[in-house]
Backbone as CSV, one residue per row, in Angstrom:
resi,resn,N_x,N_y,N_z,CA_x,CA_y,CA_z,C_x,C_y,C_z
1,MET,113.891,-37.600,84.138,113.280,-38.654,83.809,111.750,-38.126,84.217
2,ALA,110.459,-38.111,83.597,109.115,-37.708,83.611,108.655,-39.326,84.400
3,THR,107.696,-38.419,85.539,107.186,-39.473,86.341,106.017,-40.025,85.524
4,ALA,105.949,-41.529,85.635,104.966,-42.205,85.055,103.941,-42.475,86.007
5,PHE,102.834,-41.895,85.250,101.410,-41.934,86.466,100.545,-43.425,86.196
6,THR,100.127,-43.464,87.060,99.155,-45.182,87.081,97.887,-44.667,86.956
7,THR,97.398,-43.370,87.770,95.716,-43.219,87.591,95.916,-41.704,87.431
8,VAL,94.248,-41.577,87.172,94.246,-39.654,86.618,94.430,-39.109,87.828
9,ASP,93.908,-39.575,89.109,94.313,-39.089,90.358,95.979,-38.648,90.897
10,GLU,96.607,-39.780,90.299,97.996,-39.351,90.460,98.520,-38.123,89.356
11,TYR,97.938,-38.312,88.270,98.409,-37.279,87.411,97.872,-35.980,87.984
12,LEU,96.751,-35.789,88.491,96.599,-34.356,89.022,97.002,-34.107,90.090
13,ASP,97.448,-34.798,91.005,98.160,-34.510,92.417,99.425,-33.700,91.801
14,ALA,99.977,-34.425,90.618,101.280,-33.864,90.227,101.246,-32.336,89.700
15,GLN,99.973,-31.835,89.320,100.037,-30.545,88.536,99.972,-29.462,89.389
16,SER,100.369,-28.333,89.062,100.686,-26.976,89.660,98.942,-26.759,90.016
17,PRO,98.785,-25.951,91.098,97.041,-25.841,91.357,96.615,-24.948,90.244
18,GLY,97.241,-24.127,89.528,96.623,-23.415,88.396,96.021,-24.431,87.246
19,SER,97.300,-25.331,86.978,96.766,-26.129,85.884,95.922,-27.331,86.124
20,ARG,95.942,-27.745,87.589,95.093,-28.796,88.062,93.613,-28.122,88.055
21,ALA,93.283,-26.798,88.410,92.063,-26.183,88.518,91.546,-26.188,87.090
22,ALA,92.221,-26.021,85.767,91.958,-26.165,84.479,91.637,-27.305,83.899
23,ILE,92.345,-28.233,84.589,92.204,-29.773,84.019,90.859,-30.239,84.625
24,GLU,90.752,-29.875,85.628,89.607,-30.425,86.468,88.062,-29.965,85.681
25,ALA,88.195,-28.559,85.545,87.239,-27.875,84.559,87.166,-28.510,83.253
26,LEU,88.133,-28.486,82.458,87.896,-29.032,81.448,87.720,-30.678,81.405
27,ARG,88.203,-31.628,82.288,87.503,-32.616,82.357,85.968,-33.045,82.605
28,ALA,85.461,-32.048,83.207,84.103,-32.144,83.336,83.352,-31.853,82.282
29,ILE,83.878,-30.573,81.286,83.340,-30.671,80.144,83.276,-31.614,79.073
30,VAL,84.555,-32.184,79.065,84.315,-33.391,78.057,83.806,-34.528,78.532
31,LEU,83.713,-34.975,80.014,82.816,-36.036,80.486,81.235,-35.633,80.065
32,GLY,80.847,-34.528,80.114,79.589,-33.987,79.785,79.260,-33.925,78.339
33,ALA,79.982,-34.058,77.646,80.043,-33.501,76.157,79.411,-34.659,75.363
34,HIS,79.689,-36.171,75.724,78.895,-37.026,74.666,78.471,-38.164,75.694
35,PRO,77.224,-38.693,75.614,76.934,-39.928,76.377,77.863,-41.093,76.618
36,GLY,78.762,-41.285,75.903,79.368,-42.707,75.846,80.843,-42.209,75.942
37,VAL,81.381,-41.213,76.374,82.422,-40.904,76.742,83.419,-41.291,78.278
38,SER,84.378,-42.197,78.133,84.768,-42.743,79.402,86.363,-41.853,79.388
39,GLU,86.946,-41.978,80.616,88.497,-41.340,80.791,89.366,-42.510,81.390
40,HIS,90.291,-42.247,80.994,91.475,-43.254,81.502,92.677,-42.474,80.995
41,LEU,93.960,-43.344,81.653,95.223,-42.653,81.407,95.879,-43.353,80.158
42,LYS,96.292,-42.375,79.385,96.952,-42.963,78.150,98.172,-42.182,77.988
43,TRP,99.103,-42.542,77.401,100.042,-41.577,77.279,100.528,-40.598,78.288
44,ASN,100.199,-41.090,79.535,100.787,-40.455,80.825,99.998,-39.226,80.934
45,SER,98.554,-39.317,80.280,97.856,-37.991,80.515,96.377,-38.616,80.571
46,PRO,95.474,-37.650,81.084,93.997,-38.405,80.754,93.754,-38.208,79.595
47,SER,92.922,-39.328,78.985,92.623,-39.492,77.775,90.981,-39.955,77.683
48,PHE,90.451,-39.343,76.714,88.980,-39.601,76.508,88.709,-40.337,75.464
49,VAL,87.625,-41.253,75.656,87.558,-42.477,74.635,86.027,-42.446,74.304
50,VAL,85.752,-42.527,73.311,84.090,-43.041,72.661,84.368,-43.999,71.610
51,ASP,83.499,-45.178,72.077,83.356,-46.358,70.817,84.803,-46.992,70.856
52,GLY,85.701,-47.166,72.181,86.823,-47.859,72.125,88.138,-47.065,71.449
53,VAL,87.882,-45.861,71.123,88.854,-45.137,70.460,89.460,-43.879,71.149
54,ASP,90.591,-43.415,71.355,91.091,-42.304,72.288,90.540,-41.230,71.256
55,ARG,89.816,-40.106,71.652,89.419,-39.164,70.914,89.829,-37.611,71.514
56,ALA,90.405,-37.535,72.663,91.193,-36.338,73.284,91.830,-36.684,74.546
57,THR,93.228,-35.840,74.603,93.848,-36.180,75.417,94.507,-34.951,76.074
58,VAL,94.409,-34.757,77.322,94.950,-33.598,78.126,96.606,-33.478,77.782
59,ASN,97.066,-32.316,77.674,98.346,-32.109,77.673,98.629,-30.824,78.349
60,VAL,99.810,-30.909,79.042,100.193,-29.811,79.891,101.736,-29.737,79.457
61,ASP,102.250,-28.271,79.214,103.475,-28.276,78.630,104.260,-27.704,79.781
62,ARG,105.667,-27.749,79.815,106.634,-27.405,81.038,106.236,-26.172,81.743
63,ALA,105.580,-25.329,80.841,105.204,-24.012,81.602,103.875,-24.021,82.369
64,GLY,103.189,-25.015,82.273,101.950,-25.247,82.718,100.864,-24.886,82.026
65,ALA,101.164,-24.589,80.540,99.854,-24.480,79.619,99.272,-25.471,79.560
66,VAL,97.816,-25.564,79.577,97.087,-26.640,79.527,96.487,-26.463,77.700
67,ARG,96.098,-27.610,77.494,95.650,-27.735,75.839,94.935,-29.193,76.020
68,LEU,93.819,-29.248,75.168,93.313,-30.494,74.733,93.472,-30.918,73.576
69,VAL,94.343,-32.159,73.295,94.674,-32.650,71.767,93.406,-33.553,71.446
70,LEU,92.714,-33.007,70.269,91.433,-34.097,69.881,92.197,-34.619,68.813
71,HIS,92.029,-35.793,68.569,92.620,-36.822,67.610,91.642,-37.899,67.459
72,GLN,92.120,-38.957,66.495,91.093,-40.267,66.444,91.956,-41.669,66.621
73,GLY,92.659,-41.258,67.686,93.379,-42.440,68.460,94.842,-42.396,67.669
74,ALA,95.577,-43.454,68.011,96.914,-43.699,67.365,97.184,-44.719,66.067
75,VAL,95.907,-45.215,65.758,96.016,-46.290,64.681,95.689,-45.590,63.340
76,LYS,94.735,-44.775,63.398,94.313,-44.006,62.056,95.647,-43.291,61.400
77,PRO,96.050,-43.144,60.342,96.984,-42.452,59.742,96.460,-41.059,59.512
78,GLU,97.355,-40.017,59.686,97.109,-38.729,59.698,97.692,-38.024,58.587
79,HIS,97.334,-36.762,58.139,98.315,-36.206,57.018,98.110,-34.848,57.211
80,ALA,99.484,-34.699,57.644,100.160,-33.281,58.140,99.627,-32.392,56.776
81,GLY,99.088,-31.327,56.977,98.873,-30.175,55.945,97.619,-30.447,55.119
82,ALA,96.797,-31.538,55.536,95.378,-32.171,54.435,94.744,-31.138,55.429
83,ALA,93.832,-30.780,54.626,92.358,-30.168,55.253,91.390,-31.245,56.152
84,THR,90.814,-30.648,56.887,89.957,-31.681,58.018,88.765,-31.563,57.197
85,ALA,87.858,-32.477,57.609,86.568,-32.452,57.063,85.584,-31.978,58.445
86,PHE,86.350,-31.669,59.633,85.757,-31.484,60.534,84.993,-30.028,60.742
87,ALA,83.676,-29.602,60.615,83.137,-28.288,60.654,82.588,-28.070,61.749
88,GLY,82.930,-28.390,62.798,82.462,-28.160,64.217,82.815,-26.922,65.014
89,ASP,83.542,-26.068,64.515,84.414,-25.274,65.225,84.340,-23.566,64.276
90,PRO,83.381,-23.348,64.428,82.856,-22.018,63.879,83.572,-20.756,64.333
91,ALA,83.681,-20.739,65.750,84.451,-20.077,66.348,85.915,-19.731,66.088
92,GLY,86.655,-20.851,65.366,88.071,-20.939,65.246,88.717,-21.193,66.529
93,LEU,88.318,-22.096,67.339,89.187,-22.183,68.597,90.487,-23.058,68.443
94,LEU,90.325,-24.071,67.235,91.279,-25.245,67.347,92.398,-24.761,66.417
95,THR,93.634,-25.246,66.778,94.758,-25.228,65.969,95.165,-26.398,65.139
96,TRP,94.859,-26.565,64.054,95.153,-28.164,63.200,96.549,-28.199,63.022
97,HIS,96.757,-29.553,63.245,98.326,-30.196,63.033,98.009,-31.237,61.865
98,SER,97.208,-31.870,61.642,96.938,-32.835,60.392,95.096,-32.827,60.216
99,ASP,94.832,-33.678,59.358,93.231,-33.680,58.781,92.801,-34.308,60.183
100,ILE,93.211,-34.972,61.071,92.613,-35.810,62.298,93.122,-35.469,63.549
101,ARG,93.811,-34.223,63.610,94.347,-33.633,64.759,94.212,-32.405,65.088
102,ALA,94.040,-32.029,65.986,93.791,-30.366,66.496,94.288,-30.185,67.816
103,SER,94.438,-29.013,68.359,94.569,-28.563,69.673,93.677,-27.604,70.043
104,LEU,93.434,-27.633,71.260,92.437,-26.494,71.909,93.221,-25.906,73.121
105,PRO,93.683,-24.841,72.999,94.625,-24.142,74.074,93.358,-23.535,75.262
106,ILE,93.819,-23.696,76.290,92.883,-23.408,77.578,94.055,-22.469,78.134
107,GLY,93.225,-20.891,78.389,94.211,-19.886,79.179,94.218,-20.206,80.581
108,GLY,93.436,-21.135,81.327,93.266,-21.425,82.685,91.780,-21.644,82.790
109,ALA,91.702,-21.629,84.265,90.256,-21.957,84.641,89.483,-20.931,84.399
110,ALA,89.847,-19.763,84.614,89.071,-18.664,84.162,88.493,-18.519,82.858
111,ASP,89.617,-18.593,81.849,89.360,-18.835,80.569,88.205,-19.751,80.163
112,LEU,88.727,-20.952,80.724,87.756,-21.833,80.293,86.103,-21.340,80.710
113,ALA,85.964,-21.225,82.054,84.742,-20.715,82.252,83.972,-19.514,81.511
114,GLN,84.760,-18.688,81.210,84.293,-17.663,80.122,83.844,-18.154,78.961
115,ARG,84.596,-19.294,78.190,84.322,-19.730,76.912,83.625,-21.171,77.195
116,ARG,83.033,-21.640,78.008,82.666,-22.685,78.519,81.622,-23.219,77.214
117,ASP,80.575,-22.311,77.010,79.520,-22.873,75.944,80.275,-23.257,74.733
118,GLU,81.123,-22.260,74.121,81.605,-22.296,73.009,82.710,-23.871,72.962
119,ILE,83.613,-23.983,74.034,84.262,-24.848,74.189,83.687,-26.162,74.349
120,ALA,82.448,-26.350,74.825,81.756,-27.419,74.999,81.187,-27.759,73.978
121,ALA,80.877,-26.873,73.077,80.205,-27.308,71.809,81.238,-27.914,70.813
122,VAL,82.556,-27.357,70.512,83.414,-27.697,69.645,83.731,-29.231,70.172
123,ILE,83.863,-29.257,71.493,84.243,-30.774,72.183,83.160,-31.801,72.151
124,ALA,81.823,-31.382,72.115,80.770,-32.460,71.539,80.914,-32.460,70.246
125,ALA,80.726,-31.655,69.525,80.816,-32.074,68.034,82.311,-32.852,67.538
126,TRP,83.231,-32.569,68.307,84.602,-33.334,67.900,84.149,-34.933,68.028
127,LEU,83.396,-35.209,69.327,83.325,-36.631,70.150,82.282,-37.117,69.521
128,ALA,81.554,-36.403,68.583,80.428,-37.191,67.720,81.001,-37.253,66.261
129,PHE,82.016,-36.642,65.859,82.373,-36.603,64.510,83.321,-38.131,64.073
130,ALA,82.882,-38.641,63.245,83.524,-39.844,62.765,83.886,-39.779,61.320
131,PRO,84.832,-39.173,60.958,85.717,-39.209,59.519,85.691,-40.668,58.768
């Protein structure tokens, strides 16, 4: 059975050193990407909120691969296979799963540092995007 975390710090403490470094670097980017963003624990992972709506959530798979899932919360209906109206990813960093949900794979802290500016730009554009 998976551990149920009650705080972001508990979540971080349970990660491998490599995953934790990538997650902490990613959190810093997200928290600096929009003036109104805040962080809490939702879906047993760090999640980022703008205007009361969860907009991005950290995901770590069993192998330790880190990704940021960009979404519009749990209430808005999504349409798998539909085109998105989001135009803030000119480098094509996102993998789209529906019209309002995409994932941003992170290859680790070094990868994040190397692509920081373009990753930060995509995250900032997403957090400002309101379809």
